[in-house]
C-alpha positions in Angstrom: 102.2 113.4 83.2 100.6 113.8 80.4 103.4 116.6 79.9 106.1 114.7 80.2 104.6 111.7 78.3 103.9 113.6 75.2 107.5 115.3 75.3 108.8 111.6 74.8 107.9 110.7 72.8 108.0 107.1 72.7 105.7 103.9 71.6 103.8 103.1 74.8 101.0 103.3 76.0 100.1 105.0 79.3 97.4 104.2 82.0 96.2 107.3 84.0 93.7 106.7 87.1 90.3 107.8 86.4 87.5 107.3 89.3 84.3 106.1 87.4 82.3 108.6 89.2 84.6 111.2 87.5 83.4 110.0 84.2 80.2 110.1 84.7 79.7 113.3 86.3 77.3 115.6 84.0 79.1 119.0 85.2 82.3 117.6 83.1 83.4 120.0 80.3 82.2 117.8 77.1 85.7 117.3 75.1 88.1 118.7 77.5 90.5 115.3 77.6 90.4 115.0 74.0 91.5 118.6 73.2 94.3 118.4 76.0 95.6 115.0 74.7 95.6 116.6 71.5 97.1 119.7 72.0 100.0 118.0 73.9 100.5 115.9 70.3 99.1 112.6 72.1 97.2 110.2 70.0 94.3 108.7 72.4 95.5 105.0 71.5 97.8 105.7 73.3 96.1 106.8 76.0 94.6 103.9 78.8 91.6 105.0 81.1 92.1 102.9 84.1 89.2 103.3 86.0 90.4 102.9 90.4 87.0 102.3 92.7 87.2 104.2 95.6 83.4 103.1 96.0 80.6 101.6 94.7 79.3 102.2 91.6 75.3 101.4 90.8 75.0 103.3 87.4 76.4 101.1 85.3 74.3 102.1 82.0 75.4 104.8 82.7 79.1 104.6 83.3 78.8 101.8 79.8 77.9 105.1 78.0 80.9 106.7 78.7 83.2 104.7 78.5 81.7 103.5 74.7 81.9 107.5 74.3 86.0 107.6 74.9 86.3 104.0 73.1 84.5 106.1 69.9 87.2 108.5 70.7 90.5 106.2 70.6 90.9 105.8 74.1 90.5 102.3 75.6 89.4 100.9 79.2 91.1 98.6 81.9 90.4 98.1 85.0 92.7 98.1 88.3 92.7 96.0 91.4 90.2 93.7 89.6 89.3 91.0 93.0 89.8 93.7 95.2 87.4 96.7 94.5 83.3 97.2 95.0 82.7 95.2 92.1 85.1 94.7 89.9 83.8 91.7 88.2 80.8 93.2 87.3 82.6 96.0 85.9 84.0 93.7 83.7 81.0 92.0 82.4 79.3 95.1 81.7 82.1 97.3 80.5 84.3 94.9 78.5 88.0 96.6 79.4 90.5 95.5 76.9 92.9 95.2 80.0 92.2 93.8 83.4 95.0 94.5 86.5 94.8 91.7 89.0 95.5 92.8 92.2 98.2 92.1 94.0 96.5 90.1 96.9 96.4 87.5 94.3 100.0 87.3 92.8 102.0 87.7 95.9 102.3 84.6 97.4 100.7 83.3 94.2 104.1 80.5 94.4 102.8 78.9 97.7 98.8 78.9 97.4 96.6 77.1 95.2 93.7 78.8 95.8 95.9 81.6 94.5 97.0 80.6 91.4 93.3 79.8 91.0 91.7 82.5 91.1 94.7 83.9 88.4 93.9 80.5 86.1 90.3 81.6 86.1 90.9 85.0 85.8 93.1 84.6 82.3 90.7 82.3 80.7 87.5 84.4 81.0 89.9 87.3 79.6 91.0 85.4 77.0 87.5 84.3 76.4 87.1 87.9 76.3 89.2 89.7 74.4 90.5 91.3 77.7 94.7 91.3 78.3 95.6 90.2 81.9 98.1 92.3 83.9 99.8 91.1 87.0 100.7 93.8 89.4 103.0 93.5 92.4 106.0 91.1 90.5 108.4 91.2 93.3 110.0 87.7 92.8 110.8 85.2 90.0 108.5 82.4 91.0 106.0 84.4 90.8 107.1 85.8 87.0 107.6 82.3 86.0 103.9 80.8 87.5 102.5 84.5 85.0 104.4 82.8 82.3 102.8 79.2 82.9 99.6 80.9 82.7 100.4 83.0 79.8 99.9 86.4 81.2 102.1 88.0 79.2 101.9 91.8 81.3 103.2 92.7 84.4 103.9 95.2 87.5 106.1 95.1 90.5 109.4 95.3 91.4 110.8 92.7 90.7 110.8 93.8 87.0 111.2 97.5 87.9 111.5 100.0 90.1 108.6 103.1 88.8 110.2 105.5 86.9 109.7 109.2 85.3 111.1 107.1 81.9 110.4 104.0 80.4 113.3 101.6 80.3 115.8 101.3 77.4 117.2 98.5 77.6 116.4 95.3 80.1 118.3 94.5 83.0 120.6 91.9 81.2 119.3 88.7 84.2 115.4 90.1 83.5 116.1 89.6 80.1 117.4 85.9 80.5 114.4 84.8 82.5 111.8 85.7 80.2 113.2 84.4 77.8 113.7 81.1 79.3 111.1 78.2 79.1 108.6 77.8 81.9 107.4 74.8 83.6 103.6 74.1 83.7 101.9 74.7 86.3 100.0 71.9 87.6 96.2 72.9 88.8 95.5 72.3 92.6 
């Protein structure tokens, strides 16, 4: 994946899923990640380390030191599936990631669920206050996209926006562009 991203020579950011455990693994080869990124001609500022939770994280101090180290090299940090994992809110407060990805559970049916709407609204407000960017996962309908736009969530992924593919899109579908450009209504609290 890194090789094809480097070959595409585009200005976008690449999110790489990494388990927190692998960042704090004492036997890992120090400097190997940066050396490989540079060998491919990539700038670390274009690579986001996206933390995925497969098991609980207990050594937050060690993980914070590891993420601070990667930040010092130019990488940014993201937390994947916020709201789904073992301790994602704690990770957010401990690590202050540049990005938080809201789990698709909270996006699916957001147009039908006042509770999900309030969760997402709260996450968006916390992110704004903390300086994190929010990415909504699993956008599948125009109604979901409209609500997310109304909540000022400017990043998203999901089949409604486009199917996964090896190369980034060069042009947006004209219908999707019209939706994104359209003024939205204000979403009322429950």
